[in-house]
VOPAGU-2260 file (C-alpha; in pm, 1 decimal, decimal comma):
REM VOPAGU-2260
SITE   aa  ch    i         X         Y         Z
SITE  MET   A    0    -689,5   -1652,6   -1681,6
SITE  PRO   A    1    -519,4   -1566,6   -1349,5
SITE  SER   A    2    -549,6   -1806,0   -1058,8
SITE  THR   A    3    -752,1   -1671,4    -768,0
SITE  THR   A    4    -520,1   -1809,5    -496,9
SITE  ILE   A    5    -351,3   -1503,4    -351,6
SITE  ILE   A    6    -105,4   -1524,8     -63,1
SITE  VAL   A    7      -7,8   -1206,3     125,1
SITE  ASN   A    8     311,9   -1177,4     327,9
SITE  LYS   A    9     543,5    -908,8     455,6
SITE  ALA   A   10     795,2    -816,1     189,4
SITE  ALA   A   11    1156,8    -925,9     212,8
SITE  PRO   A   12    1474,3    -756,6      82,1
SITE  GLU   A   13    1459,9    -966,7    -234,4
SITE  ASP   A   14    1127,1    -796,0    -318,7
SITE  ALA   A   15    1291,0    -452,2    -344,6
SITE  GLN   A   16    1327,3    -435,7    -723,4
SITE  THR   A   17     972,4    -553,6    -788,1
SITE  ILE   A   18     825,8    -307,0    -537,9
SITE  ALA   A   19    1036,7     -22,8    -678,3
SITE  GLN   A   20     912,5    -102,5   -1029,2
SITE  PHE   A   21     553,5    -115,8    -901,7
SITE  ASN   A   22     601,5     233,7    -753,7
SITE  ILE   A   23     743,7     364,2   -1079,8
SITE  ASP   A   24     457,7     208,2   -1278,4
SITE  MET   A   25     195,0     342,9   -1035,7
SITE  ALA   A   26     329,0     700,4   -1053,4
SITE  ARG   A   27     334,4     688,8   -1432,0
SITE  GLU   A   28     -15,1     541,2   -1451,2
SITE  THR   A   29    -191,6     753,8   -1189,6
SITE  GLU   A   30     -12,9    1086,8   -1212,1
SITE  ASP   A   31     173,8    1071,1   -1544,4
SITE  PHE   A   32     485,3    1127,4   -1332,9
SITE  THR   A   33     826,8     970,6   -1392,2
SITE  LEU   A   34    1008,4     869,6   -1075,1
SITE  ASP   A   35    1385,9     837,9   -1049,2
SITE  SER   A   36    1457,3     463,8   -1032,7
SITE  PRO   A   37    1768,4     478,4    -809,6
SITE  THR   A   38    1589,1     706,8    -561,3
SITE  VAL   A   39    1280,2     486,7    -547,5
SITE  THR   A   40    1489,2     171,3    -512,0
SITE  ALA   A   41    1687,2     325,7    -225,8
SITE  GLY   A   42    1362,6     432,2     -59,3
SITE  VAL   A   43    1216,0      83,6     -84,8
SITE  GLN   A   44    1536,8     -72,4      45,5
SITE  SER   A   45    1532,9     169,1     339,3
SITE  VAL   A   46    1187,3      47,6     442,8
SITE  LEU   A   47    1285,7    -316,9     398,6
SITE  ALA   A   48    1600,0    -267,4     609,6
SITE  GLY   A   49    1400,5    -202,4     927,4
SITE  ALA   A   50    1057,7    -130,1    1069,8
SITE  ASP   A   51    1112,0     236,3    1160,9
SITE  HIS   A   52     956,5     371,6     839,9
SITE  GLY   A   53     689,8     105,7     802,1
SITE  PHE   A   54     661,7    -218,8     609,8
SITE  TYR   A   55     550,3    -354,7     275,0
SITE  LEU   A   56     306,8    -633,1     208,6
SITE  VAL   A   57     323,3    -826,6    -116,6
SITE  ALA   A   58      54,1   -1037,3    -278,8
SITE  ARG   A   59     162,9   -1342,6    -470,0
SITE  ALA   A   60     -14,3   -1585,6    -698,1
SITE  ALA   A   61     201,0   -1896,5    -722,6
SITE  THR   A   62     549,9   -1746,7    -751,3
SITE  LYS   A   63     448,1   -1422,1    -923,5
SITE  THR   A   64     420,5   -1098,4    -725,1
SITE  VAL   A   65      92,0    -942,2    -836,1
SITE  GLY   A   66      48,9    -654,0    -590,9
SITE  ALA   A   67     199,0    -461,8    -303,8
SITE  LEU   A   68     136,8    -182,0     -59,5
SITE  LEU   A   69     327,2      13,3     201,2
SITE  ILE   A   70     220,1      76,7     559,0
SITE  THR   A   71     360,2     386,7     729,9
SITE  TYR   A   72     287,7     513,5    1079,2
SITE  GLU   A   73     133,5     833,7    1210,9
SITE  TRP   A   74     123,2     897,4    1585,7
SITE  SER   A   75    -214,4    1024,8    1705,1
SITE  ASP   A   76    -200,5    1215,9    2030,1
SITE  TRP   A   77    -581,7    1229,5    2022,1
SITE  ARG   A   78    -597,8     850,1    2032,3
SITE  ASN   A   79    -268,3     770,5    2205,2
SITE  GLY   A   80    -192,2     524,7    1927,5
SITE  ASN   A   81     -61,7     479,0    1576,7
SITE  LEU   A   82    -266,0     516,8    1261,6
SITE  TRP   A   83    -146,4     293,4     982,6
SITE  TRP   A   84    -141,9     467,2     646,1
SITE  ILE   A   85    -178,4     253,3     335,3
SITE  GLN   A   86      43,1     394,4      61,0
SITE  SER   A   87     204,8     293,7    -267,3
SITE  VAL   A   88     -76,2      55,3    -360,6
SITE  TYR   A   89     -14,9    -126,9    -685,2
SITE  VAL   A   90    -179,3    -426,0    -848,9
SITE  VAL   A   91     -48,4    -565,7   -1176,8
SITE  PRO   A   92    -305,1    -463,8   -1443,6
SITE  SER   A   93    -388,3    -821,1   -1550,4
SITE  TRP   A   94    -462,9    -903,4   -1184,2
SITE  ARG   A   95    -699,4    -615,9   -1114,5
SITE  ASN   A   96   -1054,2    -711,6   -1016,3
SITE  GLN   A   97    -922,0   -1050,5    -899,8
SITE  GLY   A   98    -925,6    -978,8    -523,9
SITE  VAL   A   99    -560,1    -876,9    -490,6
SITE  PHE   A  100    -620,5    -547,8    -310,3
SITE  ARG   A  101    -893,5    -706,9     -99,5
SITE  SER   A  102    -641,8    -971,5      13,4
SITE  LEU   A  103    -380,2    -706,7      91,3
SITE  TYR   A  104    -631,9    -495,4     284,3
SITE  GLN   A  105    -759,1    -794,1     482,6
SITE  GLN   A  106    -401,5    -870,6     588,6
SITE  VAL   A  107    -346,8    -506,6     691,2
SITE  HIS   A  108    -669,6    -514,4     890,5
SITE  GLU   A  109    -573,7    -840,0    1063,9
SITE  LEU   A  110    -219,3    -722,6    1145,1
SITE  ALA   A  111    -348,9    -389,3    1274,9
SITE  HIS   A  112    -585,2    -566,5    1514,2
SITE  GLN   A  113    -302,7    -793,1    1633,1
SITE  THR   A  114     -58,4    -506,8    1694,4
SITE  ASP   A  115     -74,3    -319,2    2023,8
SITE  GLY   A  116    -119,3      54,8    1989,9
SITE  VAL   A  117    -271,1      60,3    1641,4
SITE  CYS   A  118    -587,5     269,6    1649,9
SITE  GLY   A  119    -691,2     281,9    1284,6
SITE  ILE   A  120    -612,1     250,3     915,9
SITE  ARG   A  121    -612,0     536,6     668,1
SITE  LEU   A  122    -524,5     598,2     308,4
SITE  TYR   A  123    -543,5     881,5      64,0
SITE  VAL   A  124    -666,7     853,8    -290,5
SITE  GLU   A  125    -645,7    1082,6    -591,4
SITE  LYS   A  126    -972,5    1276,1    -605,8
SITE  ASN   A  127   -1061,3    1158,5    -957,7
SITE  ASN   A  128    -976,5     791,5    -899,4
SITE  HIS   A  129   -1339,0     684,5    -863,9
SITE  THR   A  130   -1261,6     317,9    -927,6
SITE  ALA   A  131   -1029,6     299,4    -625,7
SITE  GLN   A  132   -1273,6     499,0    -413,0
SITE  THR   A  133   -1545,9     244,4    -489,5
SITE  VAL   A  134   -1314,5     -41,2    -391,8
SITE  TYR   A  135   -1230,3     127,5     -61,1
SITE  ARG   A  136   -1597,2     192,0      18,8
SITE  ASN   A  137   -1683,6    -168,9     -64,0
SITE  LEU   A  138   -1424,0    -278,6     193,4
SITE  GLY   A  139   -1601,1     -74,4     461,7
SITE  MET   A  140   -1376,0     230,5     460,4
SITE  SER   A  141   -1538,0     572,8     480,6
SITE  GLN   A  142   -1437,2     906,6     336,2
SITE  THR   A  143   -1317,9    1162,6     590,3
SITE  PRO   A  144   -1392,6    1534,8     583,0
SITE  TYR   A  145   -1020,5    1614,8     555,0
SITE  GLN   A  146    -827,6    1740,3     254,9
SITE  VAL   A  147    -452,0    1696,3     226,8
SITE  PHE   A  148    -218,6    1994,2     195,8
SITE  GLU   A  149     155,2    1962,3     157,3
SITE  THR   A  150     489,7    2123,6     103,6
SITE  ILE   A  151     736,7    1898,2     -75,7
SITE  PHE   A  152    1111,4    1961,7     -61,5
């Protein structure tokens, strides 16, 4: 049975391989999509190399990394501040329903309140992922009226 002591910190360069594997596992699990490992690893390393793109948080139980998420920034001219977007959320399957995401989210919330110019937190969720939607609602997040459109190159 997993321990319930979860410690959340900003990720360090030595977390790159674990985070990259989490991203690969998440894409396969949620979208049945296979990501290119070298591309994902380079992307993770790029974030960890500096704060321009955002930052990762990792959740650990003892010495095992059991979850992670990425924060990226969106400038809001309406609010004259940055929205923090939660992305690339992954919790190791055996650690789900153990408070890992809650711990990660609480750390995001605390950091956002401590950081000048942050005006909110957002995330997007796959429309059929009702389990995640319930978790987000239970944390006090609300669904927006927006839909996401994109062009990927």
